[in-house]
C-alpha positions in Angstrom: -0.1 -0.1 0.1 1.2 3.5 -0.7 1.7 5.9 2.3 1.5 9.5 2.2 4.3 11.7 3.4 4.8 10.7 7.1 5.5 13.3 9.9 9.2 13.0 9.6 9.1 13.7 5.8 6.7 16.8 6.3 8.6 18.5 9.1 12.0 18.6 7.5 11.6 20.9 4.6 14.8 20.9 3.3 14.8 17.3 2.7 11.6 17.4 0.4 10.3 18.7 -2.9 8.6 22.0 -2.8 4.9 22.0 -2.5 2.8 22.2 -5.6 0.5 25.2 -5.2 -2.6 25.6 -7.4 -6.2 27.1 -7.1 -8.3 30.1 -8.1 -9.2 33.6 -7.0 -12.3 35.5 -7.9 -13.6 39.1 -7.1 -16.3 41.3 -8.6 -13.7 43.8 -9.7 -11.2 41.6 -11.6 -13.1 38.3 -12.2 -11.6 34.9 -12.1 -8.0 34.1 -12.2 -5.8 31.0 -11.7 -3.0 30.7 -8.9 0.1 29.0 -9.8 2.4 29.8 -6.7 2.4 30.8 -3.1 3.1 34.2 -4.2 0.1 34.2 -6.3 -2.0 33.0 -3.2 -0.6 35.3 -0.8 -1.4 38.3 -3.0 -5.1 37.2 -3.4 -5.5 36.7 0.3 -4.2 40.3 0.8 -7.2 41.5 -1.2 -10.2 41.9 1.3 -12.9 41.4 -1.3 -11.3 38.4 -3.1 -12.7 34.8 -2.6 -9.7 32.3 -2.7 -9.3 28.6 -3.1 -5.6 27.4 -2.3 -4.6 23.9 -3.0 -1.4 22.5 -1.7 0.2 19.2 -2.7 2.9 17.8 -0.5 3.1 21.1 1.7 5.1 21.4 4.7 5.8 23.8 7.5 7.4 26.6 5.2 4.2 26.9 3.1 1.8 26.6 5.8 3.5 29.1 8.0 3.4 31.8 5.4 -0.4 31.0 4.9 -1.2 30.9 8.7 -1.3 34.7 9.3 -3.6 35.7 6.4 -5.9 32.6 7.0 -5.9 33.1 10.8 -4.7 29.6 11.5 -3.7 28.6 15.0 -0.3 27.0 15.2 -1.8 23.7 16.3 -3.9 23.4 13.2 -0.8 24.2 11.1 1.0 21.5 13.2 -1.9 19.0 12.6 -1.9 19.7 8.8 1.9 19.1 8.4 1.8 15.8 10.4 -0.8 14.4 8.4 -1.8 11.7 11.0 -5.3 12.8 12.2 -8.6 11.1 12.5 -11.5 12.3 10.5 -12.9 15.5 12.3 -14.3 18.9 12.3 -12.9 21.5 14.7 -13.6 25.1 14.9 -11.1 27.8 16.0 -12.8 31.1 16.1 -14.0 31.9 12.6 -11.8 29.0 11.1 -13.0 25.4 10.6 -10.5 22.6 10.1 -11.8 19.4 8.5 -10.1 16.1 8.1 -11.6 13.8 5.5 -10.1 10.9 3.6 -10.1 10.2 -0.1 -9.8 6.8 -1.7 -7.0 6.0 -4.1 -6.6 2.6 -5.8 -3.4 0.8 -5.1 -3.8 -2.7 -6.3 -7.2 -4.3 -5.6 -8.1 -2.5 -2.6 -8.6 1.3 -2.0 -5.9 3.1 0.1 -7.0 6.1 2.1 -5.1 9.4 2.0 -5.8 12.4 4.3 -7.1 15.6 3.0 -7.0 18.5 5.3 -9.4 21.3 4.6 -9.7 24.8 6.2 -12.6 27.0 5.6 -12.5 30.8 6.4 -15.3 33.5 5.4 -13.6 33.9 2.1 -11.0 31.1 1.6 -10.9 27.4 1.2 -7.5 25.8 1.7 -6.9 22.0 0.7 -3.8 20.3 1.6 -3.1 16.5 0.6 -0.2 14.3 -0.1 1.1 14.2 -3.8 -0.7 11.8 -6.3 -4.5 13.0 -5.5 -5.7 16.5 -6.6 -9.0 17.8 -5.6 -9.0 20.3 -8.4 -8.7 17.5 -10.9 -11.8 15.4 -9.5 -15.5 15.7 -10.0 -17.2 18.9 -10.7 -14.1 20.9 -9.8 -12.1 19.1 -12.4 -14.9 19.5 -14.9 -15.9 23.2 -14.1 -12.7 24.6 -12.7 -12.1 25.9 -9.2 -13.2 29.4 -10.1 -16.8 28.0 -11.0 -17.4 27.9 -7.1 -15.9 31.1 -5.9 -18.6 33.7 -6.9 -20.9 31.7 -4.7 -18.4 32.0 -1.7 -15.9 29.8 -0.1 -18.4 27.5 1.3 -19.5 26.4 -2.2 -16.0 25.5 -3.0 -16.1 23.3 0.2 -19.1 21.5 -1.3 -17.2 20.9 -4.5 -14.4 19.3 -2.9 -16.6 17.1 -0.7 -18.8 16.0 -3.4 -15.7 15.1 -5.6 -14.3 13.0 -2.6 -17.5 11.2 -1.9 -18.2 10.4 -5.6 -14.6 9.4 -6.1 -14.6 7.0 -3.0 -17.9 5.4 -4.1 -16.5 4.5 -7.6 -13.4 2.9 -6.1 -15.3 1.0 -3.3 -17.7 -0.4 -5.9 -14.6 -1.6 -7.9 -13.0 -3.2 -5.0 -16.2 -4.9 -4.0 -16.6 -6.2 -7.6 -13.1 -7.6 -7.4 -13.8 -9.2 -4.0 -17.0 -10.8 -5.2 -15.4 -12.3 -8.1 -12.5 -13.8 -5.7 -15.5 -15.1 -3.5 -17.3 -16.7 -6.5 -14.0 -18.3 -7.6 -13.2 -19.7 -4.3 -16.6 -20.5 -3.0 -18.8 -21.5 -6.0 -22.6 -21.0 -5.4 -22.1 -18.7 -2.3 -23.6 -15.3 -2.7 -20.8 -12.7 -2.1 -23.3 -10.7 0.1 -23.0 -13.5 2.6 -19.4 -13.3 2.8 -19.0 -9.4 2.4 -21.7 -8.5 5.1 -21.7 -4.8 5.5 -18.7 -4.1 3.1 -21.1 -3.3 0.2 -21.3 0.0 -1.6 -24.8 1.8 -1.2 -26.0 4.9 -2.7 
């Protein structure tokens, strides 16, 4: 099974690749624009009327520390995101909401889970995740682009991320279920897969 960057990898910034920064910004005055660097993100966050989605891939302390002040991130939230070993949760610190959710990626026959940290503020969505899975390329964000959500607010962008994760997870779980069901049929002819799989069955 593949594993995301562990705590040791994430906290030693000099020993890792620079984070991939992407996203979008939107304001009534300038319309939509893409973000391609940390400098782009910081410039957008400095504009009080601009709604921003910043996506970090493989981020460490360096990038998150620079974003902490404009986003109002508590140091403990930064630490949690960098370490990337959290359980699924929702936490509120003042006006900042930190969510930890898990996306499924296929590594062989069974899905592997990767941690996705999400920060929501009044006008910004931050997504941080390991390399190899990009919310901006999944579901509606992948089809419509990040800027599609921003005129409706940062919470609309949050919906786009969660929708992409849920839809992606269901497809991978269904594929894994089908593979396991075929294994059951091969090893136990005549036995209904549901009798063996029990609760491990996809539902919509």
